[in-house]
Backbone bond lengths (Angstrom), bond angles and torsions (degrees), N, CA, C in turn:
res aa  C-N    CA-C-N  psi(-1)  N-CA   C-N-CA  omega(-1)  CA-C   N-CA-C  phi
1 M - - - 1.459 - - 1.528 111.13 -
2 L 1.351 115.61 -45.58 1.465 119.50 179.88 1.524 110.78 -63.45
3 R 1.340 116.75 -36.30 1.464 119.56 178.41 1.523 110.83 -64.92
4 R 1.321 116.85 -40.15 1.466 119.96 178.93 1.523 110.74 -64.65
5 I 1.327 116.66 -41.80 1.465 120.15 178.10 1.524 110.48 -63.40
6 D 1.343 115.93 -43.94 1.452 120.02 179.42 1.524 111.20 -61.17
7 R 1.324 117.12 -43.31 1.458 119.77 -179.29 1.525 111.35 -67.42
8 F 1.321 116.48 -40.66 1.468 119.14 177.06 1.525 110.30 -60.47
9 W 1.328 116.45 -41.57 1.459 120.24 178.68 1.522 110.72 -61.95
10 R 1.349 116.97 -42.60 1.461 119.56 -177.86 1.524 111.73 -68.78
11 I 1.323 118.19 -32.41 1.468 120.53 174.62 1.528 110.06 -64.98
12 A 1.332 116.01 -47.75 1.469 120.50 -179.97 1.524 110.84 -63.13
13 A 1.353 116.84 -42.74 1.461 120.61 -179.14 1.527 111.27 -67.23
14 T 1.322 117.53 -35.20 1.467 120.75 177.43 1.521 110.70 -64.21
15 G 1.339 116.39 -42.58 1.462 119.57 177.07 1.517 111.89 -61.98
16 L 1.323 116.66 -42.47 1.463 120.31 177.63 1.526 111.04 -64.48
17 A 1.336 116.79 -37.55 1.461 120.63 -179.84 1.520 111.25 -64.52
18 F 1.338 116.87 -41.81 1.461 119.77 177.24 1.525 110.69 -64.94
19 A 1.316 116.66 -43.40 1.463 120.02 179.67 1.518 110.61 -61.65
20 F 1.329 116.61 -37.35 1.454 120.38 -179.50 1.522 111.38 -64.56
21 V 1.347 117.15 -40.15 1.461 120.38 -179.98 1.522 110.30 -59.74
22 F 1.328 116.86 -49.28 1.461 119.64 -176.37 1.529 111.70 -71.70
23 A 1.327 116.39 -45.63 1.465 118.94 -179.86 1.518 110.96 -67.89
24 G 1.344 116.74 -42.61 1.462 120.20 179.70 1.510 112.44 -66.00
25 G 1.340 116.42 -40.17 1.461 119.53 178.11 1.512 111.92 -63.67
26 G 1.323 116.21 -43.33 1.459 119.37 177.46 1.515 112.55 -64.13
27 L 1.327 116.51 -38.01 1.465 120.65 179.25 1.525 111.47 -66.90
28 L 1.331 117.24 -42.70 1.469 120.38 177.06 1.528 110.63 -60.28
29 A 1.332 115.41 -45.35 1.465 119.47 -178.35 1.519 112.19 -63.50
30 A 1.320 117.18 -30.68 1.472 120.72 -176.18 1.526 113.29 -89.44
31 T 1.326 117.77 -21.25 1.471 119.62 -172.84 1.529 113.47 -119.51
32 V 1.321 117.37 -61.15 1.466 120.70 -172.24 1.526 112.25 -76.87
33 L 1.328 117.45 -49.39 1.463 120.16 -173.09 1.531 114.14 -63.32
34 P 1.332 120.76 -36.70 1.465 118.84 176.44 1.526 113.34 -60.46
35 V 1.324 116.99 -31.27 1.468 120.51 179.14 1.522 110.61 -67.98
36 L 1.343 116.78 -34.19 1.461 120.65 -177.80 1.525 112.32 -64.24
37 V 1.320 116.29 -27.38 1.476 120.25 179.05 1.521 110.90 -64.23
38 L 1.326 117.85 -27.42 1.463 122.05 -176.68 1.525 112.68 -79.16
39 L 1.320 117.12 -14.17 1.456 121.26 -177.45 1.522 110.70 -88.18
40 P 1.342 118.76 154.74 1.461 120.48 178.78 1.525 111.30 -67.80
41 G 1.332 115.51 156.16 1.459 119.87 179.75 1.517 111.37 98.70
42 D 1.331 115.34 -170.76 1.456 122.12 -176.20 1.531 109.74 -85.90
43 P 1.338 118.59 111.23 1.471 119.96 -178.80 1.526 112.59 -66.14
44 R 1.344 117.68 -24.84 1.465 119.91 179.30 1.524 110.88 -64.75
45 Q 1.331 116.16 -43.99 1.461 119.06 -179.91 1.523 111.35 -65.68
46 R 1.333 116.49 -38.31 1.461 118.58 177.68 1.524 110.83 -65.49
47 A 1.341 116.60 -40.40 1.461 119.97 178.52 1.530 110.38 -63.44
48 Q 1.335 117.07 -40.38 1.465 120.26 178.73 1.521 111.59 -65.00
49 R 1.338 117.35 -35.95 1.463 119.76 177.53 1.529 110.95 -66.90
50 V 1.333 116.22 -39.13 1.467 119.93 177.53 1.531 110.00 -62.68
51 I 1.322 116.43 -43.37 1.467 120.29 179.61 1.523 110.47 -64.09
52 R 1.325 116.99 -41.43 1.471 120.12 178.04 1.528 110.55 -60.53
53 T 1.313 116.71 -45.54 1.467 120.36 179.31 1.528 110.74 -61.48
54 A 1.333 116.42 -41.31 1.465 120.29 179.39 1.523 111.06 -64.85
55 F 1.330 117.10 -40.66 1.465 120.38 179.87 1.530 111.68 -67.97
56 R 1.326 117.46 -37.33 1.465 119.86 177.46 1.536 110.16 -63.79
57 A 1.314 115.73 -43.05 1.462 119.64 177.30 1.534 110.72 -64.99
58 Y 1.312 116.17 -37.82 1.472 121.31 179.87 1.532 110.92 -63.26
59 L 1.341 116.89 -47.23 1.461 120.24 179.86 1.531 111.30 -66.64
60 A 1.320 116.20 -39.60 1.460 119.17 177.41 1.532 110.66 -61.40
61 T 1.327 116.43 -37.59 1.459 120.50 178.31 1.524 110.91 -67.41
62 L 1.340 117.35 -43.65 1.468 120.37 178.87 1.523 111.45 -59.72
63 Q 1.333 115.78 -36.59 1.467 118.63 176.60 1.534 110.48 -73.61
64 G 1.324 115.92 -39.26 1.457 119.68 -177.84 1.519 113.01 -63.46
65 I 1.333 117.28 -34.56 1.467 120.08 178.82 1.528 111.57 -91.52
66 R 1.342 116.25 10.32 1.464 123.64 174.15 1.520 112.74 63.17
67 L 1.330 115.86 36.81 1.461 119.74 175.91 1.522 110.92 -87.09
68 I 1.332 116.91 -36.14 1.463 121.99 177.82 1.524 108.67 -141.44
69 R 1.329 115.67 168.25 1.457 123.28 168.41 1.520 108.19 -125.36
70 I 1.318 117.11 148.58 1.467 121.86 179.28 1.522 109.04 -132.39
71 Q 1.323 116.38 130.81 1.454 122.67 170.28 1.520 108.63 -121.58
72 T 1.323 116.98 146.42 1.463 120.81 -177.23 1.520 110.44 -131.38
73 E 1.309 114.58 155.22 1.457 122.00 177.09 1.537 107.91 -145.64
74 G 1.330 116.73 127.97 1.464 120.19 -179.57 1.512 113.71 74.46
75 L 1.340 116.60 27.23 1.464 120.25 -174.92 1.521 112.53 -63.59
76 E 1.329 116.99 -27.19 1.466 120.07 179.95 1.523 111.84 -61.45
77 R 1.324 117.89 -23.48 1.467 120.28 179.15 1.524 111.29 -71.85
78 L 1.332 116.97 -29.76 1.466 119.54 174.49 1.519 110.58 -69.60
79 A 1.335 116.74 -33.43 1.464 120.32 178.47 1.519 111.25 -66.25
80 D 1.329 116.95 -20.45 1.465 122.36 -178.84 1.524 110.48 -115.42
81 S 1.335 116.85 38.33 1.463 121.40 -173.47 1.524 113.70 -102.03
82 G 1.333 117.89 9.42 1.458 120.06 -178.62 1.527 112.23 -58.31
83 G 1.321 116.20 133.42 1.454 121.44 179.58 1.510 114.36 80.59
84 A 1.333 117.54 5.11 1.460 121.56 -179.49 1.527 110.53 -106.46
85 I 1.327 115.25 157.86 1.458 121.58 171.27 1.531 107.01 -93.61
86 V 1.314 116.57 111.86 1.461 122.09 -179.06 1.528 107.73 -92.25
87 I 1.330 116.22 117.34 1.462 119.67 178.77 1.525 109.08 -112.18
88 A 1.315 115.94 151.45 1.467 120.65 -179.89 1.514 109.38 -153.01
89 N 1.330 115.44 151.15 1.458 118.84 167.25 1.527 108.02 -71.43
90 H 1.322 116.41 169.25 1.474 118.36 -164.87 1.534 110.94 -137.22
91 P 1.351 118.04 70.23 1.462 118.74 -177.55 1.518 115.70 -80.16
92 S 1.349 118.42 -16.14 1.465 119.33 -170.17 1.523 111.11 -148.46
93 L 1.322 115.67 160.91 1.462 120.75 176.40 1.526 112.84 -64.35
94 L 1.334 117.28 -22.67 1.464 120.31 -176.54 1.526 113.53 -82.39
95 D 1.318 118.45 -5.10 1.469 120.93 -174.71 1.530 111.96 -58.33
96 V 1.320 116.64 -49.09 1.462 119.29 -176.83 1.527 110.58 -68.06
97 V 1.323 117.45 -33.27 1.472 120.55 177.67 1.521 109.78 -62.57
98 M 1.334 117.35 -44.33 1.459 120.52 179.98 1.524 111.32 -64.45
99 L 1.319 117.40 -45.42 1.461 119.79 -179.08 1.526 111.13 -62.95
100 M 1.321 117.54 -44.45 1.459 120.40 -179.02 1.526 111.49 -68.48
101 A 1.334 116.97 -28.45 1.461 120.07 178.51 1.516 111.79 -72.31
102 F 1.335 117.86 -31.30 1.458 121.14 -174.25 1.524 113.76 -99.07
103 I 1.328 118.63 -12.76 1.469 121.68 179.54 1.531 108.53 -95.69
104 P 1.335 118.46 123.64 1.473 120.24 -176.35 1.524 114.01 -59.95
105 H 1.337 117.64 -39.02 1.466 120.68 -177.07 1.522 107.58 -139.05
106 S 1.318 116.51 95.88 1.468 120.78 -174.07 1.519 111.16 -113.57
107 Q 1.316 114.07 153.32 1.461 122.58 174.57 1.520 107.45 -130.00
108 C 1.323 117.05 143.27 1.461 121.86 -175.61 1.520 110.87 -128.04
109 I 1.324 114.66 151.84 1.458 122.09 168.10 1.521 106.28 -101.34
110 V 1.330 116.90 118.13 1.462 120.66 -173.47 1.525 110.93 -112.99
111 K 1.312 115.57 153.51 1.457 120.86 176.68 1.525 109.97 -61.76
112 H 1.330 115.66 142.51 1.467 118.59 -177.58 1.531 111.23 -64.27
113 Q 1.349 117.13 -25.55 1.463 118.99 176.62 1.531 111.07 -64.33
114 L 1.335 115.99 -34.82 1.462 119.71 177.88 1.525 110.57 -71.38
115 W 1.335 116.89 -36.79 1.463 122.12 179.12 1.531 110.82 -59.34
116 T 1.326 116.87 -36.29 1.467 120.91 -176.80 1.530 112.38 -100.28
117 S 1.344 117.61 6.04 1.459 120.86 -178.69 1.529 111.38 -62.06
118 S 1.335 115.85 140.40 1.468 119.69 179.70 1.529 111.94 -69.03
119 L 1.344 117.46 -26.10 1.458 120.64 -178.24 1.527 112.67 -93.39
120 L 1.330 117.12 -48.43 1.461 120.68 -173.81 1.521 113.43 -106.81
121 G 1.330 117.33 -5.34 1.454 119.89 -178.69 1.515 113.15 -59.55
122 G 1.330 117.04 -42.96 1.454 119.94 179.28 1.512 112.24 -61.46
123 L 1.319 116.44 -35.08 1.466 121.28 -179.75 1.522 110.89 -65.99
124 V 1.333 117.74 -50.75 1.462 120.17 -176.10 1.528 111.31 -71.03
125 R 1.329 117.67 -31.34 1.463 119.26 178.64 1.526 111.02 -70.02
126 R 1.320 117.66 -44.09 1.462 120.41 -179.67 1.527 111.50 -67.56
127 A 1.331 116.73 -28.82 1.458 120.00 177.93 1.526 112.12 -79.88
128 G 1.327 116.76 -9.37 1.456 120.29 177.49 1.508 114.45 73.54
129 Y 1.326 117.53 26.61 1.457 119.34 178.01 1.527 109.91 -68.45
130 I 1.301 116.73 157.79 1.465 122.77 -172.77 1.522 109.28 -94.03
131 R 1.320 117.43 125.75 1.459 120.39 179.30 1.523 110.06 -80.39
132 N 1.321 116.56 146.69 1.463 120.32 -170.58 1.519 114.55 -84.42
133 D 1.334 118.07 -0.54 1.458 118.80 -179.83 1.527 112.45 -103.76
134 L 1.340 117.99 16.42 1.459 120.44 173.88 1.524 109.65 -68.97
135 D 1.341 116.37 153.99 1.465 117.46 175.33 1.528 109.56 -71.62
136 G 1.323 116.15 169.75 1.457 121.05 -172.08 1.517 114.34 -56.37
137 E 1.334 117.05 -44.50 1.462 120.29 -177.66 1.527 111.50 -68.37
138 Q 1.337 116.54 -41.77 1.466 119.78 178.01 1.523 111.31 -64.58
139 M 1.322 116.07 -41.44 1.462 120.29 179.55 1.526 110.57 -62.31
140 L 1.329 116.71 -46.44 1.465 120.64 -179.99 1.522 110.76 -62.16
141 A 1.342 116.76 -43.67 1.458 120.11 -179.03 1.532 111.07 -63.76
142 S 1.331 117.18 -41.59 1.466 120.65 -179.64 1.526 110.85 -66.41
143 C 1.321 116.63 -43.12 1.473 120.09 179.72 1.529 110.64 -66.46
144 R 1.315 116.87 -42.90 1.464 120.32 -179.95 1.526 110.55 -62.54
145 E 1.339 116.47 -42.68 1.468 120.31 -179.84 1.527 110.92 -62.58
146 S 1.327 116.63 -39.80 1.466 120.53 179.36 1.523 111.04 -65.14
147 L 1.322 117.06 -43.13 1.459 121.08 179.85 1.525 111.15 -66.03
148 E 1.321 116.25 -38.93 1.468 119.71 179.32 1.521 111.45 -68.34
149 R 1.336 117.81 -26.92 1.468 121.27 175.89 1.520 112.08 -76.94
150 G 1.329 116.89 -4.84 1.455 120.13 179.66 1.510 114.63 91.56
151 A 1.327 117.31 13.53 1.461 120.27 177.04 1.527 109.90 -82.23
152 A 1.305 115.96 152.58 1.462 121.70 170.44 1.521 107.32 -92.99
153 L 1.312 117.21 125.35 1.458 121.88 -176.25 1.529 108.76 -94.41
154 I 1.323 117.13 115.92 1.468 122.54 -177.87 1.527 109.33 -87.99
155 I 1.336 115.51 125.99 1.463 120.98 178.68 1.530 108.59 -136.81
156 F 1.318 115.89 135.61 1.461 121.27 171.82 1.532 107.40 -101.10
157 P 1.335 118.07 105.81 1.474 120.23 -172.70 1.527 114.22 -62.13
158 E 1.342 117.11 -22.58 1.463 118.51 178.88 1.533 111.61 -72.28
159 G 1.333 116.25 -18.89 1.454 120.21 177.66 1.510 114.31 85.55
160 T 1.313 117.46 -18.98 1.454 122.51 179.21 1.522 107.83 -158.35
161 R 1.322 116.48 174.07 1.456 118.35 178.08 1.529 111.10 -65.11
162 S 1.316 114.74 140.94 1.458 120.31 178.01 1.518 110.00 -81.31
163 Q 1.312 116.03 163.81 1.454 122.21 177.27 1.520 109.14 -117.37
164 P 1.328 117.78 137.47 1.463 120.11 -179.58 1.526 112.02 -55.04
165 G 1.327 115.21 131.74 1.453 120.40 177.48 1.514 114.99 85.89
166 V 1.337 117.99 -6.89 1.468 121.42 179.54 1.526 108.80 -96.73
167 P 1.334 118.79 128.12 1.470 120.50 -178.34 1.523 111.47 -58.16
168 R 1.336 115.74 142.10 1.464 120.67 178.85 1.525 110.20 -78.62
169 H 1.319 114.34 142.89 1.465 120.56 175.20 1.519 107.50 -136.82
170 F 1.333 116.85 118.61 1.461 121.27 -177.72 1.532 110.49 -89.80
171 Q 1.319 115.27 135.76 1.452 120.68 171.11 1.531 109.70 -78.80
172 R 1.320 116.97 160.13 1.465 119.28 -171.84 1.516 114.44 -92.55
173 G 1.346 117.76 0.44 1.460 119.10 -176.19 1.512 113.35 -57.29
174 F 1.329 117.98 -46.31 1.465 120.65 -177.83 1.522 110.88 -65.26
175 A 1.342 116.82 -35.42 1.461 120.83 -178.57 1.527 110.87 -70.36
176 N 1.335 116.58 -41.51 1.467 119.41 175.43 1.518 110.71 -60.00
177 L 1.337 116.07 -42.03 1.460 120.58 179.81 1.528 110.69 -63.93
178 A 1.330 116.93 -43.02 1.463 120.70 -179.44 1.524 111.08 -63.45
179 V 1.325 117.06 -41.86 1.467 120.49 -179.40 1.529 110.39 -68.42
180 L 1.323 116.94 -40.12 1.465 120.67 -178.47 1.526 112.57 -68.74
181 T 1.324 116.25 -39.21 1.472 119.85 -175.31 1.521 113.20 -95.04
182 G 1.324 117.28 -18.92 1.459 119.99 -175.50 1.520 113.17 75.50
183 A 1.326 117.32 10.84 1.467 120.73 -179.32 1.520 110.07 -71.48
184 P 1.335 117.45 142.08 1.472 119.38 175.12 1.514 110.95 -69.33
185 V 1.316 115.72 157.51 1.464 122.08 177.71 1.522 108.46 -110.49
186 L 1.333 116.21 129.90 1.460 121.70 178.96 1.529 108.42 -113.92
187 P 1.336 118.00 108.71 1.470 119.89 -178.11 1.520 112.44 -83.89
188 V 1.324 115.58 138.05 1.456 122.68 175.79 1.530 107.52 -124.61
189 L 1.321 115.20 133.02 1.456 120.95 178.64 1.518 109.23 -109.28
190 I 1.330 116.06 128.00 1.464 121.71 -177.47 1.521 108.81 -121.94
191 T 1.318 115.93 128.33 1.463 120.83 172.53 1.514 109.19 -123.80
192 C 1.306 115.63 154.56 1.457 121.81 179.26 1.521 107.83 -139.25
193 D 1.324 116.66 118.75 1.458 121.76 -177.01 1.527 109.97 -131.75
194 P 1.353 116.78 117.16 1.464 128.20 -4.72 1.529 110.73 -75.46
195 P 1.334 117.27 161.21 1.467 119.93 -179.01 1.526 112.00 -59.31
196 T 1.326 115.29 144.58 1.463 120.46 176.51 1.520 109.57 -152.77
197 L 1.317 116.86 154.68 1.468 123.32 179.86 1.524 111.00 53.54
198 C 1.341 116.08 40.84 1.463 122.12 179.60 1.525 110.54 -79.28
199 K 1.296 115.25 170.89 1.464 120.59 177.76 1.530 109.77 -63.08
200 G 1.329 115.91 132.60 1.453 120.96 177.76 1.517 114.90 78.54
201 E 1.351 117.01 5.45 1.457 120.89 -178.54 1.521 109.93 -106.80
202 A 1.310 117.37 131.09 1.464 121.35 179.30 1.525 109.93 -66.57
203 W 1.335 117.56 149.25 1.459 121.48 -175.52 1.520 112.67 -63.44
204 W 1.345 117.14 -27.66 1.459 119.59 -176.13 1.543 112.98 -83.58
205 V 1.328 117.04 -1.87 1.467 120.14 176.32 1.525 108.06 -86.33
206 V 1.318 116.28 83.82 1.461 120.68 -177.64 1.522 109.64 -90.24
207 P 1.325 118.42 149.30 1.471 120.72 179.72 1.522 111.78 -71.10
208 E 1.320 115.00 170.14 1.460 120.95 -177.42 1.522 112.48 -65.37
209 R 1.318 116.68 -30.33 1.462 119.75 -179.75 1.520 109.64 -131.78
210 R 1.302 115.22 165.82 1.462 121.78 -177.10 1.526 110.20 -62.67
211 P 1.331 119.54 125.29 1.462 120.97 -177.07 1.525 112.41 -73.27
212 L 1.321 114.56 146.43 1.459 122.60 175.67 1.520 108.58 -109.40
213 F 1.334 116.31 117.87 1.461 121.76 174.28 1.525 108.58 -93.02
214 R 1.321 116.73 130.56 1.457 121.99 173.38 1.519 108.17 -116.93
215 L 1.301 115.08 126.63 1.459 121.92 -179.06 1.524 108.05 -119.68
216 R 1.333 116.56 113.48 1.459 121.81 -177.30 1.524 109.20 -117.66
217 V 1.310 116.63 127.29 1.459 122.54 -176.14 1.523 108.98 -104.63
218 G 1.324 116.74 126.07 1.452 121.82 179.86 1.523 112.02 -86.12
219 E 1.317 115.51 -168.21 1.458 122.19 177.29 1.530 109.84 -88.49
220 K 1.339 115.59 149.89 1.461 119.83 175.68 1.519 110.43 -62.57
221 L 1.327 115.88 139.94 1.455 121.98 178.24 1.518 108.83 -107.77
222 D 1.322 116.46 125.18 1.458 121.82 177.65 1.523 108.41 -78.55
223 T 1.328 116.51 119.98 1.467 120.02 -176.64 1.519 113.21 -76.57
224 A 1.337 118.32 -4.24 1.463 120.82 -179.36 1.526 111.27 -60.63
225 A 1.333 115.96 -30.83 1.466 119.32 -179.09 1.524 111.55 -63.70
226 W 1.315 116.52 -31.27 1.463 119.94 178.95 1.527 111.42 -92.85
227 A 1.317 117.43 -27.73 1.464 120.68 -177.87 1.516 111.76 -64.73
228 G 1.329 118.11 -19.92 1.452 120.83 179.96 1.514 113.93 -78.57
229 S 1.336 117.22 -1.19 1.464 120.08 178.89 1.521 110.59 -65.91
230 A 1.307 116.17 166.73 1.469 121.16 -172.89 1.522 112.32 -58.89
231 T 1.314 118.32 -42.68 1.462 121.88 -178.71 1.521 109.52 -133.79
232 R 1.341 115.95 161.07 1.458 120.19 177.98 1.516 110.51 -62.70
233 A 1.328 117.04 -40.14 1.463 119.93 -179.34 1.523 110.88 -61.90
234 L 1.341 116.78 -42.66 1.456 120.62 179.18 1.528 110.60 -66.08
235 A 1.330 116.79 -42.04 1.463 120.47 178.83 1.527 110.60 -61.74
236 A 1.337 116.81 -42.06 1.467 120.46 -179.86 1.524 110.49 -65.09
237 R 1.323 117.50 -42.06 1.464 119.98 179.43 1.524 111.20 -62.53
238 R 1.322 116.54 -41.20 1.465 119.86 179.71 1.533 111.45 -66.51
239 L 1.321 116.27 -39.33 1.459 120.02 178.44 1.525 110.68 -64.85
240 V 1.328 117.09 -43.69 1.460 121.21 178.19 1.521 110.35 -61.12
241 R 1.329 116.51 -46.74 1.458 119.81 -178.42 1.535 111.29 -61.87
242 S 1.330 115.75 -40.75 1.456 120.12 -179.90 1.531 111.03 -64.10
243 L 1.326 117.12 -42.14 1.465 120.12 -177.91 1.531 111.86 -75.45
244 E 1.316 117.63 -31.68 1.464 118.74 173.18 1.529 110.40 -61.09
245 Q 1.325 116.68 -41.18 1.462 120.51 177.04 1.527 111.07 -66.28
246 Y 1.325 116.05 -39.57 1.470 121.35 178.87 1.525 110.43 -57.56
247 Y 1.328 116.41 -47.29 1.460 120.48 -178.93 1.528 111.23 -70.58
248 A 1.328 116.93 -38.82 1.460 120.20 -179.58 1.522 111.17 -61.80
249 Q 1.321 117.73 -35.52 1.460 121.95 -177.96 1.521 112.79 -76.98
250 R 1.335 118.17 -19.82 1.469 120.55 -170.44 1.518 115.91 -117.21
251 L 1.305 117.75 -7.79 1.465 117.80 -173.32 1.528 114.34 -83.10
252 D 1.327 117.78 -4.02 1.456 120.39 174.74 1.526 109.20 -128.24
253 P 1.355 116.20 60.47 1.463 119.53 -176.92 1.525 111.39 -84.60
254 P 1.346 117.54 168.28 1.464 118.93 169.60 1.518 109.36 -65.62
255 P 1.345 118.43 161.71 1.476 120.69 -178.72 1.521 111.65 -55.12
256 I 1.329 115.73 142.01 1.457 121.15 178.37 1.525 109.29 -67.96
257 T 1.308 116.77 130.06 1.464 120.93 176.59 1.515 109.75 -102.45
258 G 1.316 115.08 131.22 1.462 119.31 178.32 1.514 114.05 69.47
259 A 1.336 117.92 22.32 1.465 119.93 179.38 1.516 109.75 -66.42
260 A 1.313 114.94 141.37 1.461 119.66 -178.74 1.520 110.77 -77.90
261 P 1.318 118.33 141.35 1.474 120.09 173.05 1.519 109.38 -67.57
262 A 1.310 116.44 155.20 1.452 120.51 -179.54 1.524 110.71 -58.64
263 D 1.330 116.13 133.59 1.463 121.38 -176.85 1.527 108.57 -112.56
264 F 1.325 117.18 114.90 1.460 121.94 -178.72 1.521 111.83 -104.80
265 S 1.322 116.66 15.17 1.457 119.53 -175.07 1.516 113.28 -85.33
266 R 1.368 116.88 -15.94 1.462 118.67 -175.79 1.509 111.18 -94.29
């Protein structure tokens, strides 16, 4: 009986959480973010800081109402990720929320449907996020400009959410960008047990127990080792192959011992 009550609560809380994202995002875009444009300095960076603060509060709330749990390892490396390409596997809808909450100055490539969304479009446009349907030269210029400003560029190399049991395959876009710009790559590994909010799964299909998200941050990888290859295409292929192996070796580790709980105080 208690399990049924708990599951019903988590279904209801998940629905409220989704509604909050869309309603809250639209409210920020209509009220707070327009005011930031009137202040001196770069309004995009201020908008991104507001979004980061909102996401940190959002994750803290999800943990506070016992909807999810989060453990982290190596989080200090995300705090020092400016100018790096942050890559991560993508098991859940919450992955980008967690990364943006923990990275002080992040930049994202967003789907063009989100850019034009009636609810969240104003938010992503005011924050200056990069739409994914730009041509190659525009995309490279936007990403390079963000990295030179000291932003961490978040990219999911799989291109979409992964599905449990399906082998990962990384696209080469992030590797081409790393070789062209010389930016370091910072790998992040995300697991969710039991899986939730996966690709093709309805939001109301909640697992039997509260999911535990583990976010582990690796060491920065200097792309110079691959940039010395004969051609950019060859260097990108080698970088992709190396990182696919990196993730394959680490995504089924033994349980983390002594992992720190998520810290939203900084």
